[in-house]
C-alpha positions as CSV (number, residue, x, y, z in Angstrom):
1,M,15.4,15.2,-12.0
2,S,12.8,14.8,-9.3
3,R,9.5,16.5,-9.0
4,T,6.8,16.8,-6.3
5,L,3.8,14.5,-6.5
6,F,0.4,15.6,-5.4
7,A,-1.1,12.5,-3.6
8,T,-4.6,12.2,-2.1
9,R,-4.7,9.7,0.7
10,F,-7.7,8.0,2.1
11,D,-7.8,6.1,5.4
12,F,-11.5,6.7,6.3
13,R,-10.9,7.5,10.0
14,A,-14.0,9.0,11.6
15,P,-14.2,8.7,15.4
16,G,-17.7,8.3,16.6
17,A,-19.3,7.9,13.2
18,T,-22.4,5.8,12.9
19,P,-22.8,3.1,10.2
20,R,-24.9,5.6,8.3
21,D,-22.2,8.2,8.7
22,R,-19.6,5.8,7.4
23,Q,-21.8,4.9,4.4
24,A,-21.9,8.5,3.5
25,L,-18.1,8.8,4.0
26,F,-17.5,6.0,1.5
27,A,-20.0,7.5,-1.0
28,R,-18.2,10.9,-0.8
29,A,-14.9,9.2,-1.3
30,L,-16.1,7.8,-4.6
31,E,-17.0,11.3,-5.7
32,Q,-13.7,12.7,-4.4
33,V,-11.6,10.3,-6.3
34,E,-13.3,11.4,-9.5
35,Y,-12.6,15.0,-8.5
36,A,-8.9,14.1,-7.8
37,E,-8.6,12.6,-11.3
38,S,-10.3,15.6,-13.0
39,T,-8.2,18.2,-11.3
40,G,-4.8,16.6,-12.0
41,H,-3.8,14.9,-8.8
42,D,-0.9,12.5,-9.4
43,V,-2.0,9.5,-7.4
44,V,-4.6,8.2,-4.9
45,M,-3.3,6.3,-1.9
46,L,-5.1,3.8,0.4
47,S,-4.0,2.7,3.8
48,E,-4.7,-0.3,5.9
49,H,-5.1,-1.0,9.6
50,H,-7.3,-3.2,11.7
51,G,-9.1,-3.0,15.0
52,S,-9.0,0.8,15.2
53,E,-11.9,2.4,17.0
54,D,-11.9,5.3,14.6
55,G,-12.8,3.1,11.7
56,Y,-9.4,3.1,9.9
57,L,-9.8,1.3,6.6
58,P,-9.2,-2.5,7.1
59,S,-10.0,-3.5,3.5
60,P,-8.1,-1.5,0.9
61,L,-8.5,-4.0,-1.9
62,P,-12.3,-3.6,-2.4
63,V,-11.9,0.2,-2.2
64,A,-9.1,0.1,-4.8
65,A,-11.4,-1.8,-7.1
66,A,-14.2,0.7,-6.5
67,F,-11.9,3.6,-7.1
68,A,-10.7,2.0,-10.3
69,A,-14.3,1.6,-11.5
70,R,-15.0,5.3,-11.0
71,T,-11.8,6.6,-12.7
72,R,-9.9,6.1,-15.9
73,T,-6.4,7.3,-15.7
74,I,-5.2,8.2,-12.1
75,P,-2.8,5.7,-10.5
76,I,-4.0,4.1,-7.3
77,T,-1.6,2.7,-4.7
78,V,-2.3,0.5,-1.6
79,S,0.3,1.8,0.8
80,A,0.9,-0.2,2.7
81,L,-0.6,-3.7,2.5
82,I,0.1,-5.8,5.6
83,V,1.0,-9.1,3.9
84,N,0.9,-11.4,6.9
85,L,-2.8,-10.7,7.4
86,Y,-3.7,-12.4,4.1
87,D,-3.6,-15.8,2.6
88,P,-0.9,-15.4,-0.1
89,V,-2.7,-17.4,-2.8
90,R,-5.9,-15.5,-2.3
91,L,-3.9,-12.2,-2.3
92,A,-2.3,-13.1,-5.6
93,E,-5.8,-13.8,-7.1
94,D,-7.2,-10.5,-5.8
95,I,-4.2,-8.5,-7.0
96,A,-4.5,-10.1,-10.5
97,V,-8.3,-9.3,-10.7
98,I,-7.8,-5.7,-9.6
99,D,-5.0,-5.3,-12.1
100,L,-7.4,-6.4,-14.9
101,L,-10.2,-4.2,-13.6
102,S,-8.0,-1.1,-13.3
103,G,-6.0,-1.6,-16.5
104,G,-2.8,-1.9,-14.5
105,R,-3.3,1.3,-12.5
106,V,-3.1,-0.2,-9.0
107,S,0.3,-0.6,-7.3
108,Y,1.3,-1.9,-3.9
109,V,3.7,-1.2,-1.0
110,F,4.0,-4.5,0.8
111,A,4.9,-4.3,4.5
112,L,4.9,-6.4,7.6
113,G,3.1,-3.9,9.9
114,Y,4.0,-2.7,13.3
115,R,1.0,-3.3,15.6
116,T,0.8,-6.4,17.8
117,E,-2.9,-6.0,18.1
118,E,-3.4,-6.7,14.4
119,Y,-1.4,-9.9,14.6
120,A,-3.3,-11.0,17.6
121,L,-6.6,-10.3,15.9
122,Y,-5.6,-12.5,12.9
123,R,-3.8,-15.1,15.1
124,R,-0.6,-14.5,13.3
125,P,2.8,-15.1,14.9
126,W,4.6,-11.8,15.8
127,T,8.2,-12.9,16.4
128,S,8.6,-14.5,13.0
129,R,6.8,-11.8,11.1
130,G,9.8,-10.8,9.0
131,Q,10.5,-14.2,7.6
132,D,6.8,-15.0,7.3
133,T,6.3,-11.9,5.2
134,E,9.2,-12.8,2.9
135,N,7.9,-16.3,2.4
136,A,4.4,-15.1,1.7
137,L,5.6,-12.6,-0.9
138,E,7.7,-15.1,-2.6
139,L,4.6,-17.2,-3.1
140,V,2.5,-14.2,-4.2
141,L,5.1,-13.1,-6.8
142,E,5.5,-16.6,-8.1
143,A,1.8,-17.0,-8.6
144,L,1.5,-13.6,-10.4
145,R,4.5,-14.4,-12.7
146,T,3.6,-18.0,-13.6
147,Q,-0.1,-18.5,-12.6
148,R,1.1,-21.5,-10.7
149,V,2.5,-22.3,-7.2
150,D,4.7,-25.1,-6.0
151,R,5.9,-23.9,-2.7
152,A,5.4,-24.6,1.0
153,G,3.2,-27.6,0.3
154,R,0.9,-25.6,-2.0
155,V,0.6,-26.9,-5.6
156,G,-1.8,-25.7,-8.2
157,A,-2.9,-23.1,-10.7
158,V,-3.5,-19.5,-9.7
159,T,-5.6,-17.6,-12.2
160,P,-6.3,-15.2,-13.9
161,A,-3.0,-13.8,-15.1
162,P,-2.6,-10.1,-14.4
163,L,-2.5,-7.6,-17.2
164,S,0.8,-6.1,-15.9
165,R,3.8,-8.3,-16.5
166,P,5.4,-9.9,-14.7
167,H,3.1,-8.4,-12.0
168,P,1.8,-5.0,-11.0
169,V,4.2,-2.3,-9.8
170,A,5.2,-3.3,-6.3
171,Y,7.5,-1.9,-3.5
172,Y,8.6,-3.3,-0.2
173,G,8.3,-0.7,2.5
174,G,10.2,-0.3,5.8
175,G,12.6,1.9,7.6
176,T,15.4,-0.5,8.6
177,P,18.4,-2.1,6.9
178,T,16.6,-5.5,7.1
179,A,13.8,-4.0,5.0
180,A,16.2,-2.7,2.4
181,R,17.9,-6.1,2.1
182,R,14.5,-7.9,1.9
183,A,13.3,-5.6,-0.9
184,A,16.5,-6.5,-2.8
185,R,16.1,-10.2,-2.2
186,L,12.5,-10.2,-3.4
187,G,13.3,-8.2,-6.5
188,L,10.9,-5.4,-5.5
189,N,11.2,-1.7,-5.6
190,F,11.9,-0.1,-2.2
191,Q,10.0,2.6,-0.2
192,P,11.7,3.5,3.0
193,Q,9.6,5.2,5.6
194,I,12.3,7.8,6.4
195,A,14.4,10.1,4.3
196,D,17.6,8.1,4.9
197,E,19.9,7.9,2.0
198,A,21.9,5.2,3.7
199,L,18.9,2.9,3.3
200,R,18.6,3.7,-0.4
201,D,22.3,3.0,-0.9
202,L,22.1,-0.3,1.0
203,Y,19.2,-1.4,-1.1
204,R,21.1,-0.6,-4.3
205,A,24.3,-2.3,-3.1
206,E,22.4,-5.4,-2.1
207,C,20.7,-5.6,-5.5
208,E,24.0,-5.4,-7.2
209,R,25.5,-8.0,-4.9
210,L,22.7,-10.4,-5.8
211,G,23.2,-9.7,-9.5
212,R,19.9,-7.8,-9.8
213,R,19.3,-4.4,-11.4
214,P,18.1,-2.1,-8.6
215,G,14.5,-1.0,-8.8
216,H,13.0,2.4,-8.0
217,V,13.5,3.9,-4.6
218,M,10.6,6.1,-3.5
219,M,12.2,8.3,-0.9
220,P,10.0,10.5,1.4
221,P,10.8,14.2,1.4
222,P,12.9,15.5,4.2
223,G,11.4,17.9,6.8
224,P,7.8,18.1,8.0
225,A,5.5,15.4,6.7
226,T,2.4,17.5,6.8
227,V,1.8,21.2,6.3
228,F,-1.5,23.0,6.5
229,C,-2.0,26.4,4.8
230,A,-4.9,28.7,5.6
231,A,-5.7,32.4,5.1
232,D,-7.3,32.4,8.6
233,P,-5.7,29.8,10.9
234,D,-8.3,30.3,13.6
235,E,-11.2,29.8,11.3
236,F,-9.5,26.8,9.8
237,W,-8.8,25.3,13.2
238,A,-12.4,25.8,14.3
239,R,-13.7,23.9,11.3
240,Y,-11.1,21.1,11.1
241,G,-9.3,21.0,14.4
242,D,-11.2,18.0,15.7
243,H,-10.4,16.0,12.6
244,L,-6.7,16.9,12.8
245,L,-6.5,15.9,16.4
246,A,-8.1,12.6,15.6
């Protein structure tokens, strides 16, 4: 039986904000995450993008650590983390440390991203991004499971070990059959971007073909992604319309 989750999502977009404005925005976010926990919200979500003029959050991992320090029970998810923009060994180390700091409350949706500008900014190849993501995640997962890597010319210890075994809760995200198959190959849960049951079925079939037990599939709800409710729509729009348009 499914139920609706109440998620609070932070992306920190604020067009035209000064550095002082942004500092206040981050400070308020720390207060808001405490409020979300105290009022029964189910999960806090952090997003990632780079090079956006509106200040879209480029560094979700430090914010996840800060949120974990200000809360005690609420789950936190980085959705999505653009794997190809990280060094995989360093990413495994950061994930392990955050897992220890949070008591295992931070989960991840790994993805390859969809903006060429971000790949150019980080000097990452665009055409091979799918296979590059898969290779990087194999290394990340190996490091988290075993605290050692011996892959792609990298050999050595990767510490500390995470609290969650074999690694924190992790999904692979994407809205294509290729993404569904990749999630299965990597042994990850699957989070399609669209409410397409065919992708869920393909993921499960591919897991079974590979001799793996299918993981959890986090399907988005059908219909509108966002609904705003207000007793006075005109007053609501006057106060918040600029933010919604941004």
